[in-house]
C-alpha positions as CSV (number, residue, x, y, z in Angstrom):
1,M,-44.1,11.4,-1.4
2,K,-42.1,8.2,-1.2
3,H,-40.2,8.8,-4.4
4,P,-37.8,11.7,-5.3
5,V,-39.1,14.4,-7.6
6,L,-36.6,15.9,-10.1
7,T,-37.1,19.5,-11.2
8,E,-35.0,22.3,-12.7
9,N,-34.3,25.7,-11.2
10,Q,-34.2,29.0,-13.0
11,A,-30.5,28.8,-13.6
12,G,-30.9,25.4,-15.3
13,G,-29.6,23.4,-12.4
14,L,-31.2,20.1,-11.4
15,V,-33.0,20.0,-8.1
16,V,-34.3,16.8,-6.4
17,W,-37.0,17.0,-3.6
18,L,-37.4,14.1,-1.2
19,V,-39.6,13.5,1.8
20,L,-37.5,11.3,4.1
21,D,-39.2,8.9,6.5
22,M,-36.9,8.9,9.6
23,C,-39.1,6.2,11.2
24,S,-38.2,3.7,8.5
25,S,-35.2,1.3,8.8
26,R,-31.7,2.6,8.2
27,F,-31.5,0.4,5.1
28,A,-34.8,1.8,3.7
29,Q,-33.5,5.4,4.4
30,M,-30.3,4.6,2.5
31,E,-32.1,3.3,-0.5
32,Q,-34.5,6.2,-0.5
33,V,-31.7,8.8,-0.4
34,R,-29.6,6.9,-2.9
35,K,-32.4,7.1,-5.5
36,A,-32.6,10.8,-5.0
37,V,-28.9,11.6,-5.0
38,M,-28.2,9.4,-8.1
39,L,-30.6,11.5,-10.2
40,L,-28.1,14.3,-9.6
41,L,-24.9,12.3,-9.8
42,A,-26.0,10.9,-13.2
43,E,-24.9,14.3,-14.7
44,S,-21.3,13.9,-13.2
45,P,-21.4,17.2,-11.4
46,D,-18.3,18.7,-9.7
47,T,-20.5,20.0,-6.8
48,L,-23.5,18.6,-4.9
49,S,-25.5,20.9,-2.6
50,L,-27.6,19.4,0.2
51,A,-30.3,21.1,2.3
52,A,-32.8,19.7,4.8
53,F,-35.9,21.3,6.3
54,G,-37.2,20.2,9.7
55,D,-36.1,20.4,13.3
56,A,-32.5,20.4,14.2
57,D,-32.2,16.6,14.9
58,F,-33.9,15.8,11.6
59,R,-31.7,18.2,9.6
60,R,-28.5,16.8,11.2
61,E,-29.4,13.1,10.6
62,A,-30.8,13.6,7.1
63,L,-27.8,15.6,6.0
64,R,-25.4,13.1,7.4
65,L,-27.1,10.3,5.5
66,A,-27.3,12.4,2.3
67,A,-23.6,13.4,2.5
68,Y,-22.6,9.7,3.1
69,V,-24.5,8.6,0.0
70,G,-23.1,11.5,-2.0
71,W,-19.5,10.7,-1.0
72,I,-19.8,7.0,-1.7
73,N,-21.5,7.4,-5.1
74,G,-19.6,10.5,-6.2
75,E,-16.3,8.4,-6.3
76,R,-15.7,6.6,-9.5
77,L,-14.5,3.0,-9.5
78,P,-11.6,1.9,-11.7
79,N,-12.4,2.3,-15.3
80,F,-10.1,1.7,-18.3
81,K,-12.2,3.0,-21.1
82,T,-10.1,5.3,-23.4
83,D,-13.1,7.2,-24.7
84,E,-14.9,8.0,-21.5
85,A,-13.5,10.4,-18.9
86,L,-15.6,9.8,-15.7
87,R,-15.4,12.6,-13.2
88,S,-15.6,12.2,-9.5
89,L,-17.5,14.5,-7.2
90,K,-15.2,17.2,-5.9
91,K,-17.3,19.1,-3.3
92,I,-20.5,18.7,-1.2
93,H,-22.1,21.9,0.1
94,V,-24.3,21.4,3.1
95,F,-27.0,23.8,4.4
96,G,-28.8,23.3,7.7
97,V,-26.0,22.4,10.2
98,Q,-23.4,24.6,11.9
99,S,-20.3,22.4,11.9
100,A,-18.7,20.2,9.3
101,Q,-17.4,18.1,12.2
102,V,-20.9,16.5,12.3
103,F,-19.9,14.6,9.2
104,A,-16.6,13.1,10.4
105,Q,-18.0,9.6,10.8
106,E,-19.7,9.6,7.4
107,R,-16.6,10.9,5.7
108,A,-14.5,8.2,7.2
109,L,-17.0,5.5,6.4
110,A,-17.5,6.6,2.8
111,A,-13.7,6.8,2.3
112,A,-13.4,3.2,3.7
113,N,-16.2,1.9,1.6
114,N,-14.6,3.5,-1.5
115,L,-11.3,1.8,-0.7
116,S,-13.0,-1.5,-0.3
117,R,-14.9,-1.2,-3.6
118,T,-11.9,0.2,-5.5
119,L,-9.7,-2.7,-4.5
120,T,-12.5,-5.3,-5.2
121,A,-13.4,-3.8,-8.6
122,T,-9.7,-3.6,-9.8
123,P,-9.0,-6.2,-12.5
124,G,-6.9,-9.2,-11.5
125,N,-3.9,-8.2,-13.6
126,H,-3.9,-4.8,-11.9
127,L,-4.2,-6.3,-8.4
128,T,-2.0,-9.3,-8.2
129,P,-1.0,-10.5,-4.7
130,H,2.3,-8.6,-5.1
131,I,0.5,-5.4,-6.0
132,F,-2.0,-5.9,-3.2
133,R,0.7,-6.3,-0.7
134,K,2.4,-3.1,-1.9
135,K,-0.8,-1.2,-1.5
136,V,-1.3,-2.6,2.0
137,A,2.3,-1.6,3.0
138,K,1.7,1.9,1.7
139,L,-1.4,2.2,3.8
140,A,0.4,0.9,6.9
141,Q,3.1,3.5,6.5
142,T,0.4,6.2,6.1
143,Y,-1.6,5.3,9.1
144,G,1.3,4.0,11.4
145,W,0.1,0.4,11.6
146,Q,2.6,-2.3,12.5
147,L,3.1,-4.6,9.5
148,K,4.4,-8.2,9.3
149,E,4.3,-10.4,6.3
150,Y,4.4,-14.2,6.5
151,D,5.6,-15.1,3.0
152,Q,5.5,-18.6,1.6
153,K,9.0,-19.5,2.8
154,T,8.1,-18.5,6.4
155,L,4.8,-20.3,6.3
156,R,6.4,-23.4,5.0
157,K,8.7,-23.4,8.0
158,M,5.7,-22.9,10.3
159,G,3.8,-25.7,8.8
160,A,0.9,-23.7,7.3
161,G,-0.1,-26.5,4.8
162,A,-3.6,-25.3,4.3
163,F,-2.7,-21.9,3.0
164,L,0.3,-23.2,1.0
165,S,-1.8,-25.9,-0.7
166,V,-3.6,-23.0,-2.5
167,A,-0.6,-20.8,-2.9
168,Q,1.6,-23.5,-4.5
169,G,-0.5,-23.5,-7.7
170,S,0.9,-20.1,-8.7
171,Q,4.1,-19.8,-10.7
172,N,5.4,-17.1,-8.4
173,D,5.8,-16.8,-4.7
174,E,3.7,-13.6,-4.2
175,A,1.2,-15.2,-1.8
176,A,1.4,-14.2,1.9
177,I,-0.6,-13.8,5.1
178,V,-0.2,-10.1,6.0
179,H,-0.6,-9.0,9.6
180,L,-1.5,-5.4,10.5
181,R,-1.7,-4.2,14.1
182,R,-3.2,-1.1,15.5
183,H,-2.6,-0.6,19.3
184,V,-4.5,2.0,21.3
185,A,-3.2,2.9,24.7
186,G,-5.8,2.1,27.3
187,A,-8.0,0.0,25.1
188,K,-9.8,-2.7,26.9
189,K,-10.4,-5.1,24.1
190,T,-8.5,-6.6,21.1
191,V,-10.4,-7.7,18.0
192,A,-9.0,-9.8,15.2
193,L,-10.3,-9.3,11.7
194,V,-9.5,-11.9,9.1
195,G,-10.1,-11.5,5.4
196,K,-10.0,-13.9,2.5
197,G,-7.8,-12.3,-0.2
198,I,-8.0,-14.5,-3.3
199,C,-7.0,-12.1,-6.0
200,F,-8.2,-14.4,-8.7
201,D,-9.9,-17.8,-8.4
202,T,-9.8,-20.2,-11.4
203,G,-11.2,-23.0,-9.4
204,G,-8.0,-24.9,-9.7
205,H,-8.0,-28.5,-11.2
206,Q,-11.8,-28.4,-10.8
207,L,-11.9,-25.5,-13.2
208,K,-14.8,-23.0,-13.0
209,P,-17.0,-22.7,-16.1
210,A,-16.6,-19.4,-17.9
211,K,-19.8,-17.8,-16.5
212,Y,-18.7,-18.5,-13.0
213,M,-15.0,-17.6,-13.5
214,H,-15.9,-14.1,-14.8
215,G,-15.6,-11.7,-11.9
216,M,-13.4,-13.9,-9.8
217,H,-11.0,-11.0,-9.3
218,E,-13.5,-9.9,-6.7
219,D,-12.8,-13.0,-4.6
220,M,-10.5,-10.8,-2.4
221,A,-13.4,-8.7,-1.1
222,G,-13.1,-10.1,2.4
223,A,-9.5,-8.8,2.7
224,A,-10.6,-5.5,1.2
225,V,-13.3,-5.1,3.8
226,V,-11.1,-5.8,6.8
227,L,-8.4,-3.5,5.5
228,S,-11.0,-0.8,5.0
229,I,-12.5,-1.3,8.5
230,L,-9.0,-0.8,9.9
231,Q,-8.7,2.5,7.9
232,A,-12.0,3.8,9.2
233,A,-11.3,2.7,12.8
234,T,-8.0,4.6,12.7
235,E,-9.5,7.8,11.3
236,L,-12.3,7.7,13.8
237,N,-9.9,6.9,16.7
238,L,-12.0,4.0,17.9
239,P,-10.7,2.8,21.4
240,V,-10.1,-0.8,20.4
241,N,-7.0,-2.7,19.5
242,L,-7.2,-4.3,16.1
243,D,-5.2,-7.3,14.7
244,V,-6.0,-7.5,10.9
245,W,-5.0,-10.6,8.9
246,L,-5.1,-10.7,5.1
247,A,-4.9,-14.1,3.5
248,I,-3.6,-13.0,0.1
249,A,-3.1,-15.6,-2.7
250,E,-4.5,-16.8,-6.1
251,N,-6.1,-20.1,-6.9
252,H,-4.5,-21.3,-10.1
253,L,-4.4,-24.5,-12.2
254,G,-0.9,-25.8,-12.8
255,P,1.6,-28.7,-12.2
256,L,2.0,-27.9,-8.5
257,A,-1.6,-27.0,-7.8
258,Y,-3.3,-29.1,-5.1
259,K,-5.5,-32.0,-6.2
260,P,-8.6,-33.7,-4.9
261,G,-7.6,-36.5,-2.5
262,D,-4.5,-34.7,-1.3
263,V,-4.0,-34.6,2.5
264,V,-2.3,-31.6,4.1
265,T,-1.6,-30.5,7.6
266,A,-2.8,-27.1,8.7
267,L,-0.9,-24.7,10.9
268,N,-2.7,-25.9,14.1
269,G,-1.9,-29.6,13.3
270,I,-5.3,-30.6,11.9
271,T,-5.0,-32.8,8.8
272,I,-7.4,-32.0,5.9
273,E,-8.6,-34.3,3.1
274,M,-9.0,-32.2,-0.1
275,M,-12.3,-32.7,-1.8
276,H,-12.7,-29.8,-4.2
277,T,-10.1,-27.4,-5.5
278,D,-12.7,-24.6,-5.8
279,A,-13.2,-24.6,-2.0
280,E,-9.8,-22.8,-1.6
281,G,-11.2,-19.9,0.5
282,R,-11.7,-22.0,3.6
283,L,-8.1,-23.3,3.3
284,V,-6.4,-19.9,3.3
285,L,-8.7,-18.8,6.1
286,A,-8.0,-21.8,8.2
287,D,-4.3,-20.9,8.6
288,A,-5.0,-17.2,8.9
289,L,-7.5,-17.9,11.7
290,S,-5.0,-20.2,13.5
291,L,-2.4,-17.4,13.3
292,A,-4.8,-14.9,14.6
293,A,-5.9,-17.2,17.5
294,R,-2.3,-17.5,18.7
295,Y,-2.4,-13.8,19.7
296,K,-5.5,-14.6,21.9
297,P,-7.8,-11.7,20.9
298,D,-11.0,-11.2,22.8
299,V,-13.1,-11.9,19.6
300,M,-12.4,-12.8,16.0
301,V,-14.4,-12.0,12.9
302,D,-13.6,-13.4,9.4
303,F,-15.0,-12.0,6.2
304,A,-15.1,-13.9,2.9
305,T,-16.9,-14.4,-0.4
306,L,-17.0,-18.0,0.6
307,T,-19.9,-20.0,-0.7
308,G,-22.4,-20.0,-3.5
309,S,-24.9,-21.6,-1.2
310,M,-25.1,-18.5,0.9
311,V,-26.2,-16.6,-2.2
312,T,-28.7,-19.3,-2.9
313,A,-30.0,-19.1,0.6
314,L,-30.2,-15.3,0.9
315,G,-29.7,-13.7,-2.5
316,T,-27.6,-10.6,-2.5
317,R,-29.6,-8.3,-0.2
318,Y,-28.3,-9.8,3.0
319,S,-25.0,-11.5,4.0
320,G,-25.0,-14.5,6.4
321,V,-23.3,-14.8,9.7
322,L,-22.5,-17.8,11.8
323,G,-20.5,-18.1,15.0
324,N,-19.7,-19.8,18.3
325,N,-21.0,-17.1,20.7
326,A,-24.6,-16.1,21.1
327,I,-23.8,-12.7,22.6
328,E,-21.6,-11.8,19.6
329,L,-24.2,-13.1,17.2
330,A,-26.8,-10.8,18.8
331,S,-24.5,-7.8,18.5
332,A,-23.8,-8.7,14.9
333,L,-27.5,-8.6,14.1
334,A,-27.9,-5.3,16.0
335,A,-25.0,-3.7,14.0
336,G,-26.6,-4.9,10.8
337,V,-29.8,-3.1,11.6
338,A,-28.1,0.1,12.8
339,S,-25.6,0.3,9.8
340,G,-28.1,-0.7,7.1
341,E,-25.8,-3.7,6.1
342,R,-28.1,-6.5,7.2
343,L,-27.1,-9.9,8.4
344,C,-29.0,-13.2,8.8
345,V,-27.9,-15.7,11.4
346,F,-27.5,-19.4,10.4
347,P,-27.2,-22.3,12.7
348,L,-23.9,-23.9,13.7
349,D,-25.1,-26.8,15.8
350,D,-22.7,-29.6,16.6
351,D,-24.7,-32.2,14.7
352,Y,-23.7,-30.6,11.4
353,A,-20.0,-31.4,12.0
354,P,-20.0,-35.2,11.4
355,A,-20.8,-34.6,7.8
356,L,-17.1,-33.5,7.4
357,D,-15.7,-36.7,9.0
358,S,-12.9,-38.2,6.9
359,G,-11.6,-41.7,6.6
360,V,-8.0,-40.6,6.0
361,A,-7.7,-37.2,7.8
362,D,-9.0,-35.3,10.7
363,I,-11.6,-33.5,8.6
364,K,-12.8,-33.1,5.0
365,Q,-12.4,-29.8,3.3
366,C,-16.0,-29.9,2.1
367,L,-18.5,-32.3,0.5
368,L,-18.9,-33.0,-3.2
369,E,-22.7,-33.4,-2.9
370,G,-25.2,-32.3,-0.3
371,E,-26.8,-29.2,1.0
372,A,-25.9,-26.3,3.3
373,D,-22.3,-25.8,2.2
374,H,-22.4,-22.3,3.9
375,I,-23.0,-24.0,7.2
376,L,-20.4,-26.8,6.6
377,A,-17.8,-24.2,5.6
378,A,-18.4,-22.5,9.0
379,C,-18.1,-25.9,10.7
380,F,-14.8,-26.4,9.0
381,L,-13.5,-22.9,10.0
382,K,-14.7,-23.5,13.6
383,R,-11.9,-26.1,14.0
384,F,-9.3,-23.3,13.6
385,V,-10.4,-20.6,16.1
386,A,-9.6,-22.5,19.3
387,D,-12.0,-21.4,22.1
388,I,-12.1,-17.7,21.1
389,P,-15.5,-16.0,20.5
390,W,-15.8,-15.9,16.7
391,L,-18.0,-14.7,13.9
392,H,-17.9,-15.8,10.3
393,V,-19.5,-13.4,7.7
394,D,-20.2,-14.9,4.3
395,L,-20.4,-11.9,2.0
396,S,-23.3,-12.9,-0.2
397,A,-24.2,-9.2,-0.4
398,G,-20.7,-8.2,-1.6
399,N,-22.0,-7.9,-5.2
400,S,-25.6,-6.9,-5.9
401,S,-26.6,-6.2,-9.5
402,Q,-28.9,-3.2,-8.6
403,G,-26.7,-1.8,-5.9
404,L,-27.6,-2.1,-2.2
405,G,-28.4,0.4,0.5
406,A,-26.4,3.5,0.1
407,V,-24.3,2.1,-2.8
408,S,-25.3,2.2,-6.5
409,T,-22.6,0.0,-7.9
410,E,-22.7,-3.8,-8.2
411,V,-19.6,-4.0,-5.9
412,T,-21.1,-2.9,-2.6
413,G,-18.3,-2.8,-0.1
414,F,-20.7,-4.6,2.3
415,G,-19.2,-5.1,5.7
416,V,-17.3,-1.9,6.2
417,A,-20.2,0.1,7.8
418,W,-21.3,-3.0,9.6
419,G,-17.8,-3.5,11.0
420,I,-17.4,0.0,12.3
421,N,-20.9,-0.1,14.0
422,W,-20.1,-3.5,15.5
423,L,-16.6,-2.3,16.7
424,E,-18.3,0.7,18.4
425,S,-20.3,-1.8,20.5
426,Q,-17.1,-3.6,21.5
427,D,-15.3,-0.9,23.5
């Protein structure tokens, strides 16, 4: 029985039966359980009851997965309809295990995924850079993280021309690079996580067509993911130091917005020839990566909804990963299999780099024509990570129309579960 069976008990309650194949992949298990659980959650219940039948190991793992799926999909994303009161799931009752502590990891991961999706799904006028920064500050206070904000005035003094070229197009000065630190006594490794936080992307002077501009409030998904990984790592007490960097801005069209042909100097001194104003993500990441590298972490990972060419290459079932370290790339793939958030490795050989040679600056921002922009974007970012082991995750699976894995909504929160699984391999 590969598909769930929906029945009704004598009291009129809905019951779903599912035979779960624990020999299948983690991703396949998630999709199978999601289909079953969503038959029940479609009724917006207050309570969900879960039971498993089998040996102790099967019951534990099956119920952990089902609870994770229930917690994720039982939480409603932001909705502003005045005639529709959507209820979130209040309780999950579990039968077949002796201790609720078994579910601690799933609870933390689900809460983090929900944070990421909630932030990403929030409309742009309800999550401006200023509001986003306030939410980050509140979380920092709650969890005891160290917080430092590099506002535009500070970044101007530092010479962060790549980030500022994007930020200057906005009428206000809300943009900032936000640094969060979590230090764990005795931790052997420090990991830097960097997230693209473009709260709305118009495309700038090279304005996006309407069909491509719709949904661009989700262009801050990378920042939402790294913030959510930090929350889950804190709740799970992972023994690793975390430096988290959020490059928060908007990409607007205006009198001060940067233009094709401009040349700016990035924080690390590299000069950049601007080619296309809708390639702003790699600019804000460039200076954020340079800042992160100054702290000399053991490894850096950046997350971004960066290129349409990654979606063209993979669709929205996988996200792509590139990097400068074979060991970290192998660990990234393993974490994708284990977490159910799958990654595909793309090449980053040196012979791609000359495509970005410029006649007036050290490097071109991008090309106007040609293929493999997802690879060239990583070639560009590689210039800003110094010699630190680094992974770049291009979040092509951040939005998937039919849901993905454990998640039923289009906004998937992809990267949170992967990040925690990968961090667990780093200690």
